[in-house]
N, C-alpha and C positions, 0 to 999 in steps of 0.2 A: 328496921328503920324508924319504927314508931318513937315519938319523943325527940326527934331531931330538933335541935335548938336553933331553927331558922324560921323567920316569918313566911307567910305565903309568898311564893315567888313565881315569876314567869322565867322559864328556862330558855336562855340563848341557845338555839339549836342549829348547829351547822351540818348535822348528820354524821359527824365524826365520832370516834370512840369516846372521847372526853365529854362532849356535850350530851351524848347518849346516856352515859352513866349518870350525869346530873339529872336528866329527865327521870330516870328510873329511881334514883334516890328520893327525889322530891315526891314522885308519884307514890312510892311505897309509904312514905311518911305522911301522906295526906296533905303536903304542902304545895302541890303543883297547881297553879292557876291556868297554865296553858304554855304553849311553846311559841317563841318568837324567832323567826328566821329572817336573815337580812339578805336581800338581793343586791349584790355588789355591781351587777352589770358584766362581770368577767368571771362567770362560773362555768363548769363543765356542763355540757348539754343535758345530762341526766340528773343533775344535782337536785333541782327542785322537785322532780317526780320522786326521787329517792327519799327526800325529806317528808313529803306528803305521805308516802307509803308507810313510813315508820310511825308517824304520828297516828295514821288510821289504824295500824295494827295494835298500837298501845291505847287507842281510843282517847287520845289527848287532843284538845283544841289547838289549832295552829293558825297563826297570822303572819303574813309576810309583810315586811316593810322594804321598800326599794329606795336606795339612795337617789336623791335628785341630782347628784353630781356625776360627771362624766369622767371615766377612767381614761378614755381616748383623748379628751381635751387636756387632761393632766399630763399625759405622756407627750403629747404635741408641744406642750409648753415647757415641761421640765425634763423630758427624757424618762426612762424607766426607773422606777424607784429602787434604791438599794437599801441596805440595812439602816443607813442614817436617815432615811425618808419613811421608815416604816410607821412611825407615829402619825405623821401627816397624812399619809395615804389611807391608813386605817380610820383616822378621824373623819376623812372625807367620804370614804366609802361605806363606813359602818356607823360612825358617830352621828352623822347627819340623820340616819335612819333611827338611831336611838332617840334623837330629839322628837321625831315623829311619834315614837312609842310613848315618850313622856307627855306629849300633848294629848294622846288618847287615854293615858293612864297617869295622871299627875302625882299619885302616891304610890305608883307601881314600883316593884322591886325586881331586879333581874338576878338570875343565877348564871354563872359562867363555869366552863370546864377548864379554865386555866389552872395549871399546876406548877409548882416550883421546880419539880423534877424534870420538866420538859427540856430545859437547856440552862446554861450559865446565865443567859440573858433573862430568862424567866425568873431564875432565882433572885436576880437583882431587882426586877421590876414588878413582879407580881405580889399582890397582897391577899390575904384572906377575905378582906372587905375593902372595897374601893367605891369611888364615885365616878361615873362617866356620864358626861353631859347633864349632870345634875341628878342622875339616877343612881341610887345605891346598887352595887353589884356584889353579890355574895360568890364565894368560890368553895363550894362544898367538898371538892376533891383536891383542894390545894396541896395537901401533904401526901397524896397517893403517889406510888411509884408507877412506872409504865407497866410493869407486870400486873400489879393490882388492878390497874385500869382495864387491861385486856381481860383478865380473869372475870371481872364483874361484868364487863360488856358481853362476853360470850354466855355467862350464866343468866343474863337478862334477856336473852333471845333476840337481840337486835341484829339487823342485817348490815354487813359491812358496806360502807360507801363504795360504789363501783370505781370512783377515782382513786380510792386507796390501793386498789390492785394494780393501777396503771401508773399513778403519780405519787403514791404514798402520802396523799393529803385527802382532806374531806371533799374538795372540789368546790367549795362555796366562793373562793377568791383566788384568782390567778394573777394577782398583781406582780408577784415575783419579788417583792421586797426581801424576803427571806428564802428565796429559791435555793435548793441544794444543787450541787454540781450534777449535771445530767437531766435536770428537770425540764429544761427547754426542749432537749432532744426527744425526751419521753412524750412531752406535750405534742410535738410535731408528728410523732409517729402514731400515737394513739387518737389524737384529735387534729387531723391534718387542716381542717377548716379553721380551727382556732389558731393553729400554728401560722397558717397563711395570713390571717388577720393580724396576728402580733407582728409578723415580719413587715406587713405593709404599713 
């Protein structure tokens, strides 16, 4: 990974396979300044501890930013977000936290695990380099396939997120904008307290 043509970056770390690979790529290349994790207010109970444990194991500095917005208030006003609301809810739950990151790091650059191979939607909307809330965002694994992503993840010694075994997601955000069929039932089964909260 030496000689990677990226500036020094902070990795956006959700604890999933894609963001884990970005952490490892930048770390091996000597380009990793630290990890940034965003608390959306609607994560699985073990998510934060998992993220902390992975960064401790990799000896990587980590900082959490918590959105000042309320998912509950959004739902009470607008209902649960569907695909058409994904951009808005993501900017509310994560974009506001990126603004906080920018305030702390005016010239900071982020690196994300987004990939064009993830879905048709990703192919249309994802870019190798973008800007989010005024912060440049690099996508080091933009062209990686899912198989390549998993292979590198396992080779790098990361621990799979507990929520991946139950919900097939990292667990950092349960807004449901792009929830798959059966995800709500799985949520209620594996995390009954969260399921009850969502119903209420």
